matplotlib code that plots the C-alpha trace (Angstrom):
import matplotlib.pyplot as plt

x = [35.5, 33.8, 31.2, 27.7, 25.1, 24.3, 28.0, 28.5, 25.6, 27.1, 30.5, 28.8, 26.9, 30.2, 32.6, 30.4, 29.2, 32.7, 34.0, 34.7, 38.4, 38.3, 36.5, 39.0, 41.9, 40.3, 39.8, 43.4, 44.7, 42.4, 40.2, 36.7, 33.6, 32.7, 35.8, 34.4, 33.2, 36.3, 37.8, 41.5, 43.1, 39.7, 38.5, 36.4, 38.1, 35.5, 36.2, 39.9, 39.3, 36.9, 39.4, 42.0, 44.1, 45.3, 43.9, 47.4, 48.1, 44.9, 45.9, 49.3, 47.7, 45.4, 48.3, 50.4, 47.6, 47.0, 43.7, 42.6, 40.6, 40.0, 36.8]
y = [23.4, 25.4, 27.0, 27.9, 26.1, 29.3, 30.0, 26.4, 26.9, 30.2, 28.5, 25.7, 28.2, 30.0, 27.1, 24.1, 21.0, 19.6, 22.9, 21.9, 21.7, 25.0, 26.7, 25.4, 26.5, 29.9, 30.4, 29.3, 31.8, 34.6, 34.8, 35.9, 34.5, 38.0, 37.9, 35.1, 37.5, 39.7, 39.8, 38.9, 39.1, 38.7, 35.7, 35.7, 34.3, 31.5, 30.3, 30.2, 28.1, 25.8, 25.4, 24.1, 27.2, 26.9, 29.5, 30.8, 31.3, 33.3, 35.3, 36.0, 37.0, 39.4, 40.9, 41.4, 43.5, 45.4, 43.7, 42.5, 39.4, 39.4, 40.8]
z = [4.4, 7.1, 4.8, 5.6, 3.3, 1.5, 0.9, -0.4, -2.8, -4.1, -4.7, -6.6, -8.8, -9.5, -10.1, -10.7, -8.8, -8.5, -7.2, -3.6, -4.3, -6.2, -3.4, -0.9, -3.0, -3.5, 0.2, 0.9, -1.7, -0.5, -3.6, -2.6, -4.1, -5.2, -7.5, -9.7, -12.4, -12.5, -16.0, -16.2, -19.6, -21.3, -19.2, -16.0, -12.9, -12.6, -16.1, -15.5, -12.4, -14.1, -16.9, -14.5, -13.8, -10.2, -7.7, -6.9, -10.7, -11.0, -8.0, -9.4, -12.8, -10.9, -8.9, -12.1, -13.5, -10.3, -9.5, -6.0, -5.8, -2.0, -0.4]

ax = plt.figure().add_subplot(projection="3d")
ax.plot(x, y, z, "-o")
ax.set_aspect("equal")
plt.show()
């Protein structure tokens, strides 16, 4: 995925051990690692992603509420 080891470890802490695909999708969608704790409709971004909500759906949800998930 082109991540530094420390960045990979941070993504794993945020989205879980099987989070490589989630991390890839987030990077593709422009969702920053720093956005994982952002609350959207009462649920943190990382929990939405872990629960199976696609990264682009999370991004759209954030945009509809005026939130930015990029750096």
